C-alpha positions in Angstrom: 148.9 137.8 130.4 149.9 134.6 128.7 150.0 132.8 132.0 146.4 134.0 132.8 145.2 132.7 129.5 146.9 129.3 130.1 145.2 129.1 133.5 141.8 129.8 132.0 142.3 127.2 129.3 143.6 124.7 131.8 140.7 125.2 134.2 138.2 125.0 131.3 139.4 121.6 130.3 139.6 120.4 133.9 136.0 121.3 134.3 135.0 119.6 131.0 137.0 116.5 132.0 135.4 116.4 135.5 131.9 116.7 134.0 132.6 114.0 131.5 133.9 111.6 134.1 131.0 112.4 136.4 128.4 111.8 133.7 130.0 108.6 132.6 130.1 107.4 136.2 126.4 108.4 136.4 125.6 106.4 133.3 127.3 103.3 134.6 125.4 103.6 137.9 122.1 104.1 136.0 122.7 101.1 133.8 123.7 98.9 136.7 120.6 99.9 138.7 118.0 99.0 136.1 115.8 96.3 137.6 115.2 94.2 134.5 118.7 94.4 133.1 119.5 91.5 135.4 116.5 89.5 134.1 117.1 86.2 132.5 118.1 86.3 128.8 115.5 83.7 127.9 111.8 83.1 128.7 111.4 80.2 131.1 108.8 77.5 130.6 105.3 78.1 131.9 105.6 81.8 132.1 102.7 84.3 132.7 103.1 87.6 130.9 102.0 90.6 133.0 100.8 93.9 131.6 100.3 97.1 133.5 98.3 99.3 131.1 99.5 102.4 133.0 103.0 101.7 131.5 101.7 101.8 127.9 102.5 105.4 126.9 103.0 106.9 123.5 102.3 105.5 120.1 105.5 104.7 118.3 107.8 105.7 121.1 107.2 105.6 124.8 106.6 109.0 126.4 109.4 109.8 128.8 111.5 112.7 129.9 114.6 110.7 130.3 117.5 111.8 128.2 118.9 108.3 127.4 118.1 104.7 127.6 114.5 105.8 127.9 112.9 102.5 127.1 115.0 100.9 129.8 114.9 103.6 132.5 111.3 104.7 132.3 109.7 101.3 132.6 107.3 102.5 129.9 106.5 100.9 126.6 104.9 102.3 123.5 101.6 101.0 122.0 103.3 99.6 118.9 105.9 97.8 121.0 103.1 96.4 123.1 101.2 95.1 120.1 104.2 93.4 118.6 105.2 91.9 122.0 101.6 90.5 122.5 101.7 89.1 118.9 105.0 87.4 119.6 103.7 86.0 122.9 100.8 84.5 121.2 103.1 82.3 119.2 105.5 81.6 122.1 104.8 78.1 123.6 106.5 79.2 126.9 103.9 81.9 127.5 100.7 80.4 129.1 98.6 83.5 129.4 98.4 87.3 130.1 97.4 89.0 133.4 96.5 92.6 133.0 96.4 95.2 135.8 94.2 97.9 134.3 94.1 100.3 137.2 95.6 103.1 135.1 94.9 103.7 131.4 96.3 106.5 129.3 95.2 105.5 125.9 92.7 106.9 123.4 89.7 105.0 122.1 91.6 104.2 118.9 94.6 102.9 120.9 92.3 100.8 123.1 90.7 99.4 120.0 94.1 98.3 118.6 95.2 96.7 121.9 91.9 95.1 122.4 92.0 93.5 119.0 95.5 92.1 119.6 94.4 90.6 123.0 91.5 88.9 121.3 93.9 87.3 118.7 96.1 86.2 121.6 93.0 84.7 123.4 92.0 82.9 120.2 95.1 80.8 120.4 93.6 79.1 123.5 95.7 81.0 126.0 94.1 82.9 128.9 93.7 86.6 129.3 92.5 87.8 132.7 92.1 91.5 133.6 91.9 93.1 137.1 91.4 96.7 138.1 90.7 98.5 141.4 88.0 100.3 139.5 86.8 100.8 136.0 86.1 104.5 136.5 85.3 106.0 139.9 82.1 108.0 139.2 84.0 109.6 136.3 83.5 107.7 133.0 85.2 104.3 132.8 83.6 103.3 129.5 86.9 103.3 127.6 88.6 101.3 130.4 85.8 98.7 130.5 85.8 98.5 126.7 89.4 97.3 126.8 88.7 94.9 129.7 85.9 93.3 127.8 88.4 91.6 125.6 89.5 89.3 128.4 88.3 85.8 129.3 87.6 87.0 132.9 87.2 90.4 134.4 87.8 91.0 138.1 87.2 94.1 140.2 88.3 95.2 143.7 85.6 95.0 146.3 85.3 98.8 146.7 85.6 99.5 143.0 83.0 100.6 140.4 82.2 99.9 136.8 81.2 103.3 135.4 80.1 102.3 131.9 78.0 105.4 131.2 78.6 106.3 127.6 80.9 108.9 126.1 80.7 112.7 125.6 82.5 115.6 124.0 82.5 119.0 125.7 83.8 122.1 124.0 84.4 125.5 125.7 83.1 128.6 124.1 85.0 131.9 124.9 82.9 134.5 123.0 81.4 136.1 126.0 84.7 136.2 127.9 86.4 137.8 124.9 83.7 140.4 124.7 84.2 141.2 128.4 87.9 141.7 128.1 87.5 143.6 124.8 89.2 141.1 122.5 87.6 140.5 119.1 88.2 137.2 117.4 88.4 137.7 113.6 88.5 134.5 111.6 87.0 132.5 108.8 86.7 128.9 107.8 85.9 126.6 104.8 83.4 125.3 105.4 80.5 124.9 107.9 81.9 121.8 109.7 85.4 123.4 110.2 84.6 124.3 113.8 87.9 125.1 115.4 87.2 128.8 115.4 83.7 128.3 116.9 85.2 128.2 120.4 86.1 131.9 120.0 83.2 133.1 117.8 80.2 131.2 119.2 78.4 130.7 122.5 77.4 127.1 121.9 77.4 124.4 119.2 76.3 125.5 115.8 73.9 123.1 114.1 76.7 121.7 111.9 79.1 121.4 114.9 76.5 119.4 116.9 75.6 117.2 114.0 79.2 116.2 113.3 79.9 115.6 117.0 76.9 113.5 117.6 77.6 111.4 114.5 81.2 110.9 115.7 80.2 109.9 119.2 77.4 107.6 117.9 79.8 105.8 115.6 82.3 105.2 118.4 79.9 104.2 121.1 77.9 101.9 118.8 81.0 99.9 118.2 81.9 99.9 121.9 78.5 98.7 122.9 78.2 96.0 120.2 81.6 94.6 121.1 80.9 94.6 124.8 77.6 92.9 124.1 79.4 90.2 122.0 82.3 89.6 124.4 80.2 89.5 127.6 77.1 87.7 126.0 74.9 90.6 127.2 71.9 91.7 125.1 72.7 94.9 123.3 69.6 96.7 124.7 70.8 95.8 128.2 74.2 97.4 127.4 72.6 100.6 126.4 70.4 100.5 129.5 73.5 100.2 131.7 75.1 103.1 129.8 72.3 105.3 131.2 73.2 104.5 134.8 75.5 106.7 136.9 77.7 103.8 137.9 77.7 100.2 139.2 79.1 99.0 142.5 81.1 95.8 142.5 78.1 93.6 143.5 75.9 95.3 140.8 78.7 94.7 138.2 78.6 91.0 139.0 74.8 90.9 139.0 74.7 92.5 135.5 77.5 90.2 134.2 79.9 93.0 133.6 82.4 91.5 136.0 83.0 87.8 136.7 84.1 88.1 140.4 85.1 90.6 143.1 88.7 89.9 144.2 91.9 91.6 145.3 94.8 91.6 142.9 96.9 88.9 144.7 93.9 86.7 144.9 93.3 86.9 141.2 96.9 86.1 140.4 96.8 83.1 142.7 93.6 81.9 141.1 95.1 82.2 137.7 98.1 80.2 138.8 95.8 77.4 140.0 94.0 77.4 136.6 96.9 77.8 134.2 99.8 76.2 136.2 102.2 79.1 135.4 105.5 78.9 137.4 107.1 82.2 136.4 106.0 85.7 135.7 107.5 88.3 133.3 106.5 91.8 132.6 105.7 92.8 129.0 108.5 95.3 128.9 111.1 92.7 130.0 109.6 90.3 127.4 110.0 92.9 124.7 113.6 93.5 125.6 114.5 89.9 126.1 116.8 89.6 123.1 118.1 93.2 123.1 121.6 94.3 123.9 121.6 97.5 126.0 124.1 99.0 123.6 121.9 97.9 120.7 124.9 98.6 118.4 123.9 96.1 115.6 121.5 97.6 113.2 118.7 95.5 111.7 120.3 93.7 108.8 118.6 92.7 105.6 115.2 93.8 104.4 113.3 96.2 106.7 110.3 98.4 106.9 110.7 102.0 108.0 108.1 103.4 110.5 108.0 107.2 110.6 105.7 108.8 113.1 103.9 112.1 112.3 102.8 113.2 115.7 101.3 116.4 117.2 101.1 119.7 115.4 102.4 119.9 111.8 104.6 123.0 111.3 107.4 124.3 109.2 111.0 123.6 110.1 112.3 120.9 112.4 110.3 118.7 114.7 110.2 119.5 118.4 112.0 116.6 120.2 111.8 115.3 123.7 115.1 115.1 125.6 115.4 111.5 124.5 115.1 112.4 120.9 111.6 111.4 120.2 109.4 113.6 118.0 106.7 115.6 119.9 105.6 117.6 116.9 106.0 117.2 113.1 108.3 119.7 111.4 108.1 119.4 107.7 112.0 119.6 107.3 112.4 116.7 109.8 109.7 114.5 108.3 111.0 115.1 104.7 114.5 114.3 105.9 113.4 111.0 107.4 111.4 110.1 104.3 114.5 110.7 102.1 116.7 108.7 104.5 114.3 105.7 104.3 114.0 106.2 100.5 117.7 106.0 100.0 118.3 103.1 102.3 118.5 100.1 100.0 117.5 97.7 102.8 114.2 99.6 103.4 111.6 98.0 101.2 108.5 99.9 102.4 107.5 102.9 104.5 104.7 103.1 107.1 103.7 106.6 108.2 102.0 106.4 111.6 100.0 109.6 111.7 98.8 111.0 115.0 98.2 114.7 114.2 95.2 117.0 114.4 96.8 119.2 111.7 98.6 122.6 111.6 100.3 124.5 108.9 99.0 124.2 105.4 102.4 124.9 104.0 104.1 122.3 106.1 101.5 119.7 105.3 101.9 120.4 101.6 105.7 120.0 101.9 105.2 116.5 103.4 102.5 115.7 100.9 104.7 116.6 98.0 107.6 114.4 99.3 105.2 111.4 99.5 103.8 112.3 96.1 107.3 112.5 94.6 108.3 109.1 96.0 105.0 107.6 95.0 105.4 108.6 91.4 108.8 106.9 91.2 107.0 103.9 92.7 110.3 102.6 94.2 108.8 101.7 97.6 105.3 101.4 98.8 104.2 104.0 101.3 101.2 103.3 103.4 99.6 105.2 106.3 98.5 103.8 109.6 96.3 106.4 111.3 96.4 106.5 115.1 94.2 108.4 117.5 93.7 111.4 115.2 94.7 112.1 111.6 92.6 115.1 110.7 93.0 118.3 108.7 96.7 118.5 108.1 97.0 115.0 109.5 94.7 113.9 106.7 96.5 116.1 104.1 99.8 114.2 104.6 98.0 110.9 104.4 95.7 111.2 101.5 98.1 110.3 98.7 99.6 107.2 100.3 99.3 103.9 98.5 96.9 102.6 101.1 95.4 104.1 104.3 94.6 102.1 107.4 92.5 103.6 110.2 91.0 102.3 113.4 87.2 102.5 113.6 87.7 105.0 116.5 90.3 107.1 114.7 89.2 110.8 114.3 90.0 111.8 110.7 88.9 113.8 107.8 88.3 117.5 108.5 89.1 118.4 104.9 88.9 122.2 105.3 90.8 125.3 106.3 90.6 127.9 109.0 92.4 131.1 109.8 92.0 133.8 112.5 93.5 136.3 114.7 92.6 138.3 117.9 92.1 142.1 117.7 93.4 143.3 121.1 93.9 147.0 120.6 90.7 147.9 122.7 91.9 145.7 125.5 95.3 147.4 125.7 93.8 150.9 125.5 91.4 150.0 128.4 94.6 149.2 130.4 96.2 152.5 129.5 98.5 151.0 126.9 98.8 152.8 123.5 100.8 151.9 120.4 102.3 153.9 117.5 104.1 152.6 114.5 105.8 153.5 111.3 105.0 151.1 108.5 106.3 150.7 104.9 103.7 148.7 102.9 100.0 149.2 103.6 99.4 145.5 104.2 102.4 144.9 106.5 100.1 144.6 109.5 97.7 142.1 107.9 97.9 139.7 110.8 98.6 142.2 113.5 96.6 142.0 116.6 96.4 145.8 116.6 94.6 146.1 113.2 91.4 144.9 111.8 91.1 143.7 108.2 90.4 146.2 105.5 87.7 145.3 102.9 90.6 144.6 100.4 92.2 142.3 103.0 88.9 140.5 103.7 88.5 139.9 100.0 92.0 138.5 99.7 91.5 136.3 102.7 88.2 134.9 101.4 89.8 134.2 98.0 92.8 132.6 99.6 90.6 130.3 101.8 88.6 129.2 98.7 91.8 128.4 96.8 93.3 126.5 99.7 90.1 124.5 100.3 89.6 123.7 96.6 93.3 122.5 96.4 92.8 120.3 99.5 89.6 118.8 98.0 91.2 118.3 94.5 94.3 116.6 96.0 92.2 114.4 98.3 90.1 113.4 95.3 93.2 112.5 93.3 94.7 110.6 96.1 91.5 108.6 96.8 90.8 108.2 93.1 87.4 109.8 93.5 85.4 112.4 91.5 85.9 115.8 93.1 82.2 116.3 93.5 81.8 113.0 95.2 84.6 113.6 97.6 83.5 117.2 98.3 80.4 115.9 99.9 82.5 114.4 102.7 84.7 117.4 103.0 83.3 120.8 104.3 85.7 120.5 107.3 83.8 117.7 108.8 85.5 115.1 111.1 84.6 111.5 110.8 85.3 108.4 112.8 87.5 105.9 111.0 84.5 103.7 110.5 82.5 106.4 108.8 85.6 107.6 106.8 85.9 104.1 105.5 82.3 104.0 104.4 82.8 107.3 102.7 85.9 106.2 100.8 88.3 108.5 102.7 90.4 105.5 104.0 91.0 102.1 102.5 91.0 99.7 105.5 89.8 99.4 109.0 92.7 98.2 111.0 95.5 99.3 113.3 99.3 99.3 113.0 99.5 95.5 113.0 97.1 95.3 110.1 99.2 97.9 108.2 102.4 96.0 109.0 101.0 92.7 107.8 99.8 94.3 104.6 103.2 95.9 104.0 105.0 92.5 104.5 102.6 90.9 102.0 103.0 93.9 99.6 106.8 93.6 99.5 106.8 89.8 99.6 109.0 89.4 102.7 106.8 87.6 105.3 109.4 87.9 108.1 110.5 91.5 107.4 111.2 93.5 110.6 110.3 97.2 111.0 112.6 99.9 112.3 111.6 103.2 113.9 112.8 106.4 112.4 114.5 108.2 114.0 116.1 105.3 115.8 116.8 106.3 119.4 117.0 102.8 120.9 120.8 102.4 120.6 123.0 104.0 123.2 125.6 105.1 120.7 123.0 106.7 118.5 122.2 109.2 121.2 125.6 110.8 120.6 125.0 111.2 116.9 122.9 113.8 115.1 120.4 112.7 112.5 121.3 114.4 109.2 118.9 117.2 108.4 120.7 118.2 105.2 121.6 115.8 102.4 125.3 116.7 102.2 126.0 117.9 105.8 129.5 117.1 107.1 130.8 117.5 110.6 134.2 117.8 112.2 135.7 115.6 114.9 135.7 118.6 117.2 132.0 119.2 116.6 131.2 115.5 117.4 133.2 115.7 120.6 131.5 119.0 121.5 128.0 117.4 121.0 129.1 114.4 123.0 130.1 116.5 126.0 127.0 118.6 125.7 124.9 115.5 125.6 126.5 114.1 128.7 126.0 117.4 130.6 122.4 117.6 129.5 121.9 113.9 130.5 123.1 114.5 134.0 120.9 117.5 134.5 117.8 115.8 133.2 118.4 112.5 135.0 119.1 114.2 138.3 115.8 116.1 137.9 113.9 113.0 137.1 115.3 111.2 140.1 114.2 114.0 142.4 110.7 114.1 140.9 110.2 110.3 140.4 108.4 109.8 143.7 105.7 112.4 142.9 105.5 112.1 139.1 102.0 111.5 137.8 101.6 110.0 134.4 99.3 112.0 132.2 97.5 111.0 129.0 98.3 112.8 125.7 95.1 111.9 124.0 94.4 114.1 121.0 90.7 113.8 121.6 88.5 115.4 124.2 86.4 112.3 124.5 85.9 111.1 128.0 
């Protein structure tokens, strides 16, 4: 018996050892195979920076499924890293200009606005920005794509391409008739008339309030797009609106109406830019961003720093959902509070920027995050400011509203100060399928949110009262955070969404500006002009991938536990990387825009 146990133990460790060696060998192979790791460690004179907008993915972190070394392996770069690299290049005398291949674009209107503004600042230094695309939309809307391109000195289009600058729209599905056919009853309520989430289940079309808010939002966004295209291209504004009513423009028509400077293939444009600027070397934006980085990235940022904490996706209780590379894909209140406390306790962290990219979620989770910000704000140890991304609405606005200062892009979707709750009554559906239920319950309200029970009059009364209390609390806290009278703020609540531009006009945000504006403000606020920012959680370093972020203040771990996590990480890495290698040839990048705007 003892011999059998020894054999089992021996085989177990042999397998673990084999997997460890295999995965380490795989890591070495992956590191050695990375294209730009062999790139020069310094920028050469007369360099052209090249940007492929299809590689810009994610907001704070690049979106990728790779387990480790994601920013190196995936060839993707986040929006914030893009902005900081372009800002750095503007001041770099070795960079002569930027060439942009805009054939793919996976950014929201708010993200495009931020990148566009940064490109204009680069252009204002006297350096050239040229953009080329095979098509700015192909019958489908290319308004957003062309809006970004309009920041360039020159715009080029492939001969067979189109410019589909035909406005913007928002389409909402309504499932009421379908639910009736399958005998499912949506039971829900909202505060107030502009809180339209539940409308998709309870209505057949836009309500008057829903349509009003949507039209206002679209008009706010497109009016800015049209005005800035008009200014950049020196085209009368009425002509821009006239073009927006067209189906599309062919390449000759795009040149005729001055939306495009010339029709060229990509290689021809690059050669023409070489003749005009005299560049002798090319470097990708991603390689430029990583030019001074060590692949191990062991050394932490020393001295004063600014912590950037992203609040992305749905807000919920507990821990955030993480991608395999450790990047947050949702916002768990426990994780966000932990990161806030970590930054709060770090003596080198002089300020905190919350980058909010969330349409909302749990009221309880949102309040937990709000309370942590409020607690830190009362102590006034470190400034906390919010940079709103594509969307910061409902719970996304809740966690933002008590910050020391709120920045939003004009095209950010924000506000939605309201509350909604609902459930689906499915008992009739199941009975039509021959499925019946029986239950034993202790407590008459135990099935309050059960899909097999309707609300009793008492429960409806409780629900209505609870919605009123939650809404009033939201409004009161928003008013306190914005230093407004409750009645004044309530006019802009009612569950209504606003563009960042309208939110600014209504006092719901402080400044129109993206992350770089928030970052500049923070550096001025703390009095450290050259202060670097660091991302929380930090997943850039190789060694940090084998260490857990502390979720509890006094959590301790054993050596055995660390080794166990290390082995598990290696095993998971091999599985995921092998999967990615198999799928790489057929992988299609997809946008994660929070908006339905096309």
